C-alpha positions, 0 to 999 in steps of 0.5 A: 625361560624358554618362551616370551611369555615365561620371560615376562613372568619372570620379570614380573616375579622379580619386580614384585620382590623388588617392590615388596622388599623396598629395593631402591636400586637393581643392576642387571649385569652380563655374566658372559653366559648368554651363549649357553642359552637359547639364541645361540650366541651373545650379540651385544658385544658385536653391535648387532643388537636392534633394541627396537626389536624383541630382545628376550634372546638377543639381549636378555639384559635389555629385555629384563631392564626394559620390563623392570623399568616399565613396572616401576612407572606409575600406570597412568604414565606408561602409555607415554613414557613407553611407546609400543615395543615387541618386548611389552606385547604381553605387558598386560599380564604382569602383576601390579607392583602397587607401590606408594608412588603408584597412586589412584586418582582419588588418593592423597599423598604429599608427593606425586609422579607426573609427566610434563605437558607442552603447554601449547596444547592447553589454553590459559583459561583452564588455569588463569580464568580465560586469558587466552591461548598459551603462547607459541613457543620456538624450541631451541636449547637453553640451560636451566637449573634442572640442566634440561634443554628448553626453548629460549622463549619458553613460559615460566611455568610448566603444566604436569599431568599427575594423574588427578583430574586437574593439571598441575602447574609448576613455576618453572620451565621444563621440556614436555614428556619429562617424568618428574616428582612433585611436592604438593603444597601443604596448604593443598587439602586432600579433597581438592586434589581429586576435585575438578577445581583449579589447583593452580601453582600448588606443587614444586618439582623435587629430586625423586629421592625427596619422598624417601629422604623427607618423609620415609616413603618407599618411592620405587627403584632405579634400574641400570645395566652393567657389562660385567660384575666388576662394573656393578661396583665401579659404576656405583652411583653412590659416593663411596660405593657400596659399603657392604656387599653380599654374594650368594651361593650354595657354597656360602656360609649359611646367611643366619650365621653371619647376620648381626643380631642373630644370637650375637651381641657384637655390634661390629663386623668381626669374629668372636670365640663362639663364632667358629671363625664366622665373620659377622655383618656390620650393623651400620652401613649406608648402601647394601649390595646383594648379588644373585647369579644366573643359572651358572651362579655368581662364580661363572660371572666372576670367571668371565669377568676380565677386570677381575681376572686381571686383578688377580681374584682367585675365588668368587667369595673374595669379591664380597664382604660375605659369601652366603647361602640363602637357602641351606638344605634345599630340596631342589638341585637348583634355585631359579634366580627369580626364586633366589631373589625372593628367598634372599630379600626376605631373609635379609628383611629383618637385618635391614630393618634393624639397621633402619631403626638404629 
């Protein structure tokens, strides 16, 4: 991508692919090749990047991180959580991801995303029948069960803007401008959430993974950055790491040859006499990682990774459990990263669904 508009469009395409495929986490890693692209050199390791400025060329990882984070947030929260920034100057042209947590004001769901408000900006008569103004508080640090900094004399409730006509009250103190996931009370009827009637303390804050773990909702993705490919693995937030990793390259095995269930009756990772020595992917796993390279490919990222080189890695395929070609017989010399993500995630969709059903 050579212009800001093109870079923004690429981020939009990637965001759409993540949402459609129900990706839970996206990791943007430095492949060590930025000096080859427009911008002349990589400033990230020199401490000269100002992230308040446009970072499309000085730090493209930050640019993509910024836009993908913006896209994941429900639209009504973006103005508060993302102040104006040069990276976002054409954000209005980004496509809608329309994920389950991007709820309209008139839509019912037992979970909602919201943002905490400063109680001092509201009066109690909005919620408690006219008892006067909310108490003024001096903001000092205090530990809570959420591990957040709170005023010592903060009230024992917080008001939440959840994108509905009425503000929602939760019986715990949380600092203003904190994004929060709410679980609405089972006694709250869908008709009341969209009315101007006082809905009071009818919700509780929950972990962002709760909608998925309790009710099976896809609830968006998290975004993190890594300094190199090896850090993608070593900084994994999941206990036990990624138990299945797939690297993509035009020099890999055709993806269809390694997918479990594609003409293979074995349910375990391994080979058979009819496989021709090709190792099949396991049917059972907890955290699947799929790695797509930049214009120079995953191989370049491996070669530029000092940790992997120090560990004696000779070939890129040795880093992964499977080394696959997601589009054998491609008609173009190259497949762009944003195209590869769409092709790869679509090709793996049935494999993921089969795992979820077991």
